[in-house]
N, C-alpha and C positions, 0 to 999 in steps of 0.2 A: 568606366561607366557602361551600363547595358545599352545596347542599341535597339534591339527589337522590342516590340510591345510585350511579348511573352517573357523576355528576360527582365524587363522592368517590373513586371508583376511578380516574377519569381523572387527578385531582390526584396520587394516589399513584404512578401510572405515570409521570407527568411528572417528579415529583421523583426517581424512580429513574433515568430517562433523563438528567436533568440532571447527576446525580452521575457517571454513566459518561462523559458528554460532557465534563464539566469535567476529569476525570482524563485523558482522551485529549488535550484541549487543553494540559494541563500537560506531558504527555509530549512533545508536538510542540514546545512552547516551550523546554523544557530541551534537547531534542536539537538544535534550531536554534542555541541559545546555545553549546552545546558545540562544534558544528561551526564556528561563526564564530570562537570563541576559538582553536580548534585551527589554523585557517587564519591568524589574526593572529599567533599565536606560532610558526608553522611547526613544530609538534610532529611527532613521528614517527607518531602515530596519526591523521593527518588523514583517510586513506581510510576507516578504521573509523568515525570520527565522522560523516563525510558519508554513508556508507552507512546508518548508524543514523538520521540525520535524514531521508534519503530514505524509509526504511522507515516511520517514524512518519508522515510526510506522506502516503504512499500509503494507509496504514491509516485515517487520519483522513478522507481523501477518500472511501475506499470505504465507510466508515460514515456518510457524509454529515454529519460533524461540521464539516468545513470544505468549501468548494466546491472542485471538482476544478481549476478554473482558478487558484484561489489556491495550491493545492498545487504546481501546475506553475510558477507564477510564483516561488514561494519556492525551488523546486529550481533554476530557471534562475538566480536571483540568487546562489545558493550556488556554482553552477558558474562563473559569471562572476567571482566573488570569488576562487575557487580559481585560475582561469586568470590573473588579474591578479597574484596573489601569486607565481606561479611555483613553487608548492609541488609536491608529488608528483603522480602521474598522476590523472586524473579517475576517479570511481567507474564501475565496469563492471556496470551492472544487466543489460545484454543478455547478458553472458557467463554470469551466474548462471542466467538463464532458459534459455539454450541447453544448459547442463549438465543442468538438470532435464529438458529434453526428450530429451536423449540417454539419460538413465537409463530413461525410459519406452520399453520395447521394444514394438513393434507385434506383436500376436498374429496368427498366420496366420489368414486367413479361410477358411471352407469354400467349396469351389467350388459354384456354384449348381446345383441339381438340375433337370434337364430334365423337364418334365412330358410324359408320353405321353398321347396322345389315344386314347380307346377307339374302335374301329371299330364302325360301326353295321351290323347284319345285316339 
């Protein structure tokens, strides 16, 4: 058991982080299982399941719950399994990002103001 006040606080914070991380890992695991089953059964919602798995993997990697290389490896394996099964098209993460960028309209910038130098008398 922790003795100092700071050690007690650290234990409390660690337990809170563990519960959040466990929840994130569970979401990743269930999303991966759903995507794998959808590919195996060649169901109609393969694309949605794979997109959900990609999303959960990216969020877990961003939160440092899993390593970014592990997330990349699992996404790659899903894509290979999808290609091998000959199911529907691959997920299009790039298309989603390009649509988001298209929505953001650049604001016109003001022209730079020229500074005039005062003449010395």
